[in-house]
C-alpha positions as CSV (number, residue, x, y, z in Angstrom):
1,X,-5.7,-2.7,7.1
2,X,-4.1,-0.9,5.4
3,X,-5.7,2.5,5.9
4,X,-2.7,4.8,6.1
5,X,0.9,4.6,4.8
6,X,4.0,6.8,3.9
7,X,5.8,7.2,0.6
8,X,8.5,9.9,0.7
9,X,11.0,9.0,-2.0
10,X,11.3,11.2,-5.1
11,X,10.1,10.0,-8.4
12,X,13.7,9.9,-9.7
13,X,14.7,7.7,-6.8
14,X,11.7,5.4,-7.3
15,X,12.1,5.1,-11.0
16,X,15.7,4.0,-10.4
17,X,14.8,1.5,-7.7
18,X,12.0,-0.1,-9.7
19,X,13.9,0.2,-13.1
20,X,11.0,2.1,-14.6
21,X,10.3,5.2,-16.6
22,X,9.2,8.3,-14.7
23,X,5.8,9.3,-16.0
24,X,4.7,11.3,-12.9
25,X,5.2,14.7,-14.7
26,X,6.6,16.2,-11.5
27,X,3.1,15.9,-9.8
28,X,4.3,14.1,-6.6
29,X,6.1,15.1,-3.5
30,X,6.8,13.2,-0.2
31,X,3.8,12.1,1.7
32,X,4.3,10.9,5.3
33,X,0.5,10.4,5.8
34,X,-1.1,8.9,2.7
35,X,-4.9,8.6,3.2
36,X,-7.6,7.1,1.0
37,X,-8.1,8.9,-2.4
38,X,-4.7,10.6,-2.2
39,X,-2.6,10.7,-5.3
40,X,0.6,8.6,-4.9
41,X,3.2,6.8,-7.0
42,X,2.7,3.3,-8.3
43,X,4.5,1.1,-10.8
44,X,2.7,-0.8,-13.6
45,X,3.4,-2.1,-17.1
46,X,2.6,0.7,-19.5
47,X,0.6,0.1,-22.7
48,X,3.9,0.1,-24.5
49,X,5.1,-2.8,-22.4
50,X,7.7,-1.2,-20.1
51,X,7.6,-0.5,-16.4
52,X,6.1,2.9,-15.7
53,X,6.2,5.0,-12.5
54,X,2.9,6.9,-12.6
55,X,0.4,8.6,-10.4
56,X,-2.7,6.8,-9.1
57,X,-5.4,7.6,-6.6
58,X,-5.8,5.2,-3.7
59,X,-9.2,3.5,-3.9
60,X,-10.0,1.4,-6.9
61,X,-12.9,2.4,-9.0
62,X,-14.1,-0.4,-11.4
63,X,-14.9,1.0,-14.9
64,X,-18.6,0.4,-14.3
65,X,-18.8,2.6,-11.2
66,X,-21.3,5.3,-11.6
67,X,-19.4,7.8,-9.4
68,X,-16.2,8.2,-7.5
69,X,-18.0,8.4,-4.2
70,X,-17.1,4.8,-3.2
71,X,-13.4,5.1,-3.7
72,X,-12.5,5.5,0.0
73,X,-14.1,2.1,0.7
74,X,-12.1,0.4,-2.0
75,X,-8.5,1.0,-0.7
76,X,-7.9,-2.7,0.2
77,X,-8.7,-6.0,-1.6
78,X,-8.5,-9.2,0.5
79,X,-6.1,-11.7,-1.0
80,X,-8.5,-14.5,-0.1
81,X,-11.3,-13.2,-2.3
82,X,-9.7,-10.9,-4.8
83,X,-9.9,-13.5,-7.6
84,X,-13.6,-13.9,-7.3
85,X,-14.7,-10.4,-6.5
86,X,-16.7,-8.6,-9.2
87,X,-15.0,-5.3,-8.4
88,X,-11.4,-6.7,-8.3
89,X,-11.1,-9.9,-10.3
90,X,-10.5,-8.3,-13.7
91,X,-7.7,-6.1,-12.3
92,X,-6.2,-8.9,-10.3
93,X,-5.9,-11.0,-13.5
94,X,-4.6,-8.3,-15.9
95,X,-3.8,-5.1,-14.1
96,X,-1.4,-5.6,-11.2
97,X,1.0,-2.9,-9.8
98,X,3.6,-2.3,-7.2
99,X,2.8,0.4,-4.6
100,X,6.1,1.9,-3.2
101,X,6.0,2.6,0.5
102,X,8.3,3.5,3.3
103,X,6.0,1.7,5.7
104,X,2.4,1.6,6.9
105,X,0.5,2.6,10.0
106,X,-1.8,0.7,12.3
107,X,-3.5,1.5,15.6
108,X,-3.9,-0.6,18.8
109,X,-6.4,0.2,21.6
110,X,-4.8,1.1,24.9
111,X,-6.2,0.2,28.3
112,X,-7.1,3.8,28.9
113,X,-9.4,3.8,25.8
114,X,-6.9,5.7,23.6
115,X,-5.1,4.3,20.6
116,X,-1.4,3.8,20.1
117,X,-0.2,4.2,16.5
118,X,2.6,2.0,15.1
119,X,4.6,2.4,11.9
120,X,5.8,-0.8,10.2
121,X,8.9,-0.1,8.2
122,X,12.1,-1.8,7.1
123,X,14.8,-1.4,9.7
124,X,17.4,-0.8,7.0
125,X,15.5,2.0,5.4
126,X,14.8,0.1,2.2
127,X,11.7,0.5,0.1
128,X,8.6,-1.7,0.4
129,X,6.6,-2.9,-2.6
130,X,3.0,-3.4,-1.6
131,X,1.0,-5.7,-4.0
132,X,-1.6,-3.6,-5.8
133,X,-4.2,-3.8,-8.5
134,X,-5.3,-0.9,-10.7
135,X,-8.1,0.3,-12.9
136,X,-8.9,3.3,-15.1
137,X,-12.1,5.0,-14.4
138,X,-14.0,8.0,-15.8
139,X,-15.3,9.3,-19.2
140,X,-12.9,9.7,-22.1
141,X,-10.8,12.7,-21.7
142,X,-11.3,12.8,-17.9
143,X,-10.1,9.4,-16.7
144,X,-8.2,8.6,-13.5
145,X,-5.9,5.8,-12.6
146,X,-7.1,4.2,-9.3
147,X,-5.7,1.3,-7.3
148,X,-6.2,-1.0,-4.2
149,X,-3.6,-2.6,-1.9
150,X,-4.0,-6.3,-1.4
151,X,-4.1,-7.5,2.2
152,X,-3.6,-10.9,3.9
153,X,-3.5,-12.4,7.4
154,X,-0.8,-10.8,9.5
155,X,2.3,-12.9,10.1
156,X,4.6,-13.2,13.1
157,X,4.9,-10.2,15.4
158,X,2.8,-8.1,13.0
159,X,-0.3,-10.0,14.3
160,X,0.2,-8.4,17.7
161,X,-0.6,-5.0,16.1
162,X,-3.4,-6.0,13.6
163,X,-4.9,-9.1,12.2
164,X,-4.3,-8.0,8.6
165,X,-1.2,-6.7,6.7
166,X,-0.5,-5.7,3.2
167,X,0.8,-8.3,0.8
168,X,4.6,-7.5,0.6
169,X,6.6,-8.4,-2.5
170,X,10.4,-8.8,-2.4
171,X,12.3,-7.6,-5.5
172,X,12.6,-11.1,-7.0
173,X,8.8,-11.2,-7.3
174,X,8.3,-7.8,-8.8
175,X,8.5,-8.9,-12.4
176,X,6.1,-11.8,-12.1
177,X,3.6,-9.7,-10.2
178,X,3.4,-7.1,-13.0
179,X,3.0,-9.6,-15.9
180,X,-0.7,-10.6,-16.8
181,X,-1.4,-14.2,-16.1
182,X,-4.4,-16.6,-16.2
183,X,-3.3,-18.0,-12.8
184,X,-2.6,-15.0,-10.6
185,X,-3.5,-16.9,-7.4
186,X,-0.1,-18.6,-7.6
187,X,1.5,-15.2,-7.0
188,X,0.0,-14.8,-3.6
189,X,2.8,-16.4,-1.6
190,X,3.6,-15.3,2.0
191,X,6.3,-12.7,2.3
192,X,9.7,-14.3,2.8
193,X,10.8,-14.7,6.4
194,X,13.8,-12.5,5.8
195,X,11.6,-9.6,4.7
196,X,9.3,-9.9,7.7
197,X,12.3,-10.2,10.1
198,X,13.7,-7.0,8.8
199,X,10.6,-5.0,9.7
200,X,10.6,-2.6,12.7
201,X,7.3,-2.2,14.6
202,X,7.8,1.4,15.7
203,X,5.4,3.2,18.2
204,X,4.7,6.7,16.9
205,X,2.8,9.7,18.1
206,X,-0.9,10.4,17.8
207,X,-0.5,13.2,15.2
208,X,-0.6,10.7,12.3
209,X,-4.3,10.1,13.2
210,X,-5.2,13.4,11.6
211,X,-5.0,13.3,7.8
212,X,-4.2,17.0,7.7
213,X,-0.8,16.4,9.3
214,X,2.3,15.6,7.3
215,X,6.0,15.6,7.8
216,X,8.8,13.2,9.0
217,X,7.8,13.7,12.7
218,X,4.8,11.5,12.1
219,X,6.9,8.4,11.8
220,X,9.4,9.3,14.6
221,X,9.7,6.8,17.4
222,X,7.9,7.6,20.8
223,X,8.2,5.7,24.0
224,X,7.0,2.2,23.5
225,X,3.9,0.5,25.1
226,X,4.6,-3.1,26.0
227,X,2.5,-5.7,24.2
228,X,1.1,-6.9,27.5
229,X,-0.6,-3.5,27.9
230,X,-2.3,-3.6,24.5
231,X,-5.6,-4.8,23.2
232,X,-6.2,-5.3,19.5
233,X,-8.3,-2.5,17.9
């Protein structure tokens, strides 16, 4: 977790929701099936000190990485160890971001050996802000903005689908998450009960398992499989 998610709002809508400038240069469109290394929107504090909606690639590359080959393995940073990890600690302390999402996908093993996909999304259609950290990688003149999503132990009903979940930030925590601090660990609070209670755990079709597929049908509800029939994958 988390290995696939959806972000379909326009840059104009996102910049309004997050009260940020739009610095995406029209490079983004809706993506119902975000996969590792894909370019997606994120919100960070710009060098000028204001909130900026920009384009980042999913999979953090520390500045000392010799190549981009390992980016797909760096899409998640565990909240329990992010402050001490050589790859993530510097970004966690000084370069945190918000990752806008409609929701995220997980898979559960079925008794027949297949997998059932689920889409975790706000029931009211509101935006999610996943806690992220970012880094700039590459030679001067050819740099790229990269990021990871923080994960934590799943809470409540989400634990029936997967043992991990993204760190979710309610709007009242957005500002503090974006500001550099010497004590970032204090920001890793559990998501509010109200936010978790408002999430729908929606069974969806198998098509989302292929990264080549895209479109709103990927997050459409399909007939549910009862929890008693499921085994964690």
